[in-house]
N, C-alpha and C positions, 0 to 999 in steps of 0.2 A: 396243857391245854388252855390256850386263850378266849376271854368271852366271848369273842366273833367266831370260834372254831365251834363250841359249845350251841350256840345259838344257832349254826349253820345243822350242826347234828340232830339239834332239837324238830326241824321240820320233816313233815311226813306228807307226802304227794300218792298217800294210799286212794282205796274205794272212796273215802267220807270225804278228801279234798274233791273227788271228781262229781261227786253229787252236789256237793256245795258249787262247783263251777257250774254245772247244769241248773241247779234252780237259780242262781244269777243272772243268767243267760234268760232263764224264761221273765225274769222278775223287768230284765231291758225291754227285751220285746216289748212285753204286755204296755212297757211307758211309753215306749218309743212307735205303738200302735196307737195311741192318745196324741202325739205330737201331730202324725200324718192323717189328716181328715183328707175325705175327698169332700168334692164339690154337695152342695142340697141336694143337686139335680141325681145326683148318684146314691140317694138313699131311700128307703124304701116307701113308697108312699102309702101312709096309714090312714085309716079313720076309726071313729068309734065303734067298739063293738067288737075289736081284737084284730087277726090275720088271717089269711088264707093261709094255707101249710101244705105244700105239695113236695113229694119226696120222689122223683122220677128217675128209674131205672139207675137205682144207686148200688154202687159196688165198693166193699169197704174189706181191706185187709190189713192185718197189724204185721208190721215188719220180722215180730219173730215168730207169726203163724205162717205155716202153708197154705192154708184152705181161706177161704175168705169168710170174714164173718155176712156177711152180707154180698148179693152176686145179681142185681136185678130187680133190687125190692122197691115197692112204687105204694104209696100212700098218700092220702088226701084227706086232709081236715079242714073242714068249712069256717069261716070265721066266727067268732063266737063257741065255739065247741067244744063239750068237754070231752078231749078223749082219754082212754086208757090202752095202754099196750102191757099184754100181759103174755103170759108164756114159761116155761120152765127153766131154769136158770142155767144161762151160757147159751141163751136163744137169741143173743143180742139185744136184749131192753135198752139197758144201761147205754149203747153204742148208740143206740138213735140220738139220747138225751148228748153223746158227747159230740155228734155230728152238728145237732141244734145248737149248740154254745159255739161250734166249730173250734175245739180241742182237737177234731180230729179233721181232715180234710178226707172227701173220698176219690178213688182213684179214678171211679168213670160215673156218671150221673148226674145229678143238679139237684139241689134243694130251693124251693121258690118261695119267697115270701107275699103273698100279694102280686103272683106272676113275676118279681124279681129273683134274678139268682143273686143266692147270698153272697157268693164267693167275690161280687162285683162290687159291695158295700163295705167300706174300712171297718175295719172289726170292731175299733170303737164304739163307732158311731151306729153299726148293727147291734153291739151287747147293748144299748140301748134300751134297745125295745124288749128285752129279756128278764127274768129273773128265776133266780132258781132255787130249790128248796131241796137239800139234800137227804140222804139218810140218816147222817150223823149232823146236827146241828153244832157248828163254830160257833163259839162265845169267847169272848174274852175277860179279861180285869176291866171292871170298870161298872159303870150305871146302867140302867137296862136303857135308858135314854141314850147313853154312847155305841151301845149293840147295836139299836135298833137302826140309827140312823150314820152305820157304819159304811163308808163307801162313797155317799152324796158326800154334796155339800149342805152340812146340815145347815147353814145361813139362811137358805131358802126355804126350810119347810117350817110353816107354821105349827104351832100347837094343837092345831084344829087337826091340821093333816096327819100329824102324830096321832092323835087320838084316835081318829076315824079309822088309820091302818091296824091299831091294834084293840079297836071294836071286830074289826073282819075277821083277825085272828083269834077270837075270842080270848082276848086279854087282859083288855081295860079293866074292865072290873075288878080282877087280881091286883093288876096294878097299884089302882088306885086306892086300896085296900091296906097298903102296904104305908107304913108312919113317911117313910121321905118319895111315895110317891114314885115317879119317873126318873128319881135323881137316887135309888137305892141300889148300891153297889152288891153285884150278884156274885161275887168271889172269881178266884181262878178258872177258866170254863164254865163257869153260870154252876159253881157247884152249890150254889144256896136254890137251884130250882129243880123241880123234877124231871123227869123226860119227857114229859108232855108240854111245861112249860118251858122248858128250852126248845121246842120245836115250835111253838106256837110265837116263841120271840122270832125264829127265824122265819117265820110264814110273815110277821109285821114288817120286819126287814125287806123282804121282798116284794112286798103291796107299797111300801114307802117311795118306791122305784115306779109307781104306775105304770108297770108292763104293759104290753100289749101283748104278750104272752109268758103264760106261766107255766114252770116246768116243775115236777114235781119226782123225786128220783127215788123210790121206795121210802116216803117219809113219813111212812108211821109204821112199819117194819119191826122196829126196833120197840113198840111202845105196847102197855100195856090196853085192856080191851075200852077201860075207862077213857083212859087217856086218847086212844085211838078215836073213840065217838065223838071228844069236842075238839079234835084237831079235822075230823072229818066234817063237821058242823064249820069251821071254817073255811076250809077246802072250797064248801060248797057257795060261802058268800063270798069269796076272795073270786072265784070264778066267773059272776057276773062281770059282762061288760070287757070280757077279755078270752081270748083262747087259753085252754088248757089243758096241756097234757101230763100223765100220770103213768109213770113206770111202778107195775105194783105186783106181787107176786100172789099176795091174801087176796081174792077178789071181793070180799067183803069194803075195802077201801075206797072200791071205785065201781061199787053197783050202780049208781044213779049216774055213771058216766053216758053221756050221748050216743058214742060210737065205741066199738071194741077193738083192738086190731090183735088176736091173738099168732104169735109166731111160734114155729114149731123149729125143729132141728135143720141145723146150717141155715139159721136165720131166715127162712123162708117164711110169708105171711099164708097163715093156712085159714084162717077165717078172719070176718068183719061183718060189722053190725051192732046193733043196741043189743043189751044181756039177755032180754026175753026170748029176742028173735035165735038167738045163738044156743039156749037152753033149749029151744023146741027140735033144734035140730039133732040134740044128743050129740054136738062131738067134740072138738079138743076141751071147750071152752066148759060143757055140762060136765065132762070126765072131772077138769079141775075141781069143780065146785063139789063135786063127790066126796073127792080126794079130800079134800080139805074139810070138808063136814065130818070123816071119819076121822082125822087128826084131832080136831076137835072134843 
């Protein structure tokens, strides 16, 4: 067998190759979205204090599922509100974040930001208005500064802005106490940091973008009670002057939200209102609180 034949037989085009091809296409599509910008007149008109968000008659169905996740979902969040989306596992909470990030598009209905249909806005321009803090923080080999400024043009960010974002994330005092401060290397995947500190780095990374809408997807579910308390404090500071939407299973995380949306089976909106109002009704939100109290 010559070397060329050996090389040809060593190639494999199995499932891993298909996954790599799919991932490459997603990267190229994201890159292209940055190159195709709509005129400014097509952007969302924003003012200080956040964005008004409306989900109008939303239907969403994933290709592998027969039943839709949502079929006629309606929600309205006022500018500057802290909105909590709660409910049992599988009711569609994270799917709402996916729709807002435009990872998925609805089959039917509209999502409106300040009255503007987000599907009419170039996706790169649109996503400048948002920042997401996910359940599992994604950190990389490098310094604290590198990880916070990841994904933005760091040359446009002054140290004062960086420090403000970290103060709002309840992280600045810890960082400046380190011998190398913001230039401290955190190791692969942030191995040198606790879970709570990793999450607060993620919050600082989100805030440095100065988003009009901050999305939190189960952002404290993997933390211990003390870390959760510190991250909650960070959220309360982070929410000032912007609209904040938090998906949560543990109600203690979002007890200070301005409005609760309680989803039930089949993605139906079962209850909405402030937390105390819903507790008095002794409905689903009340039952969830009772069950979580028993679990603790």
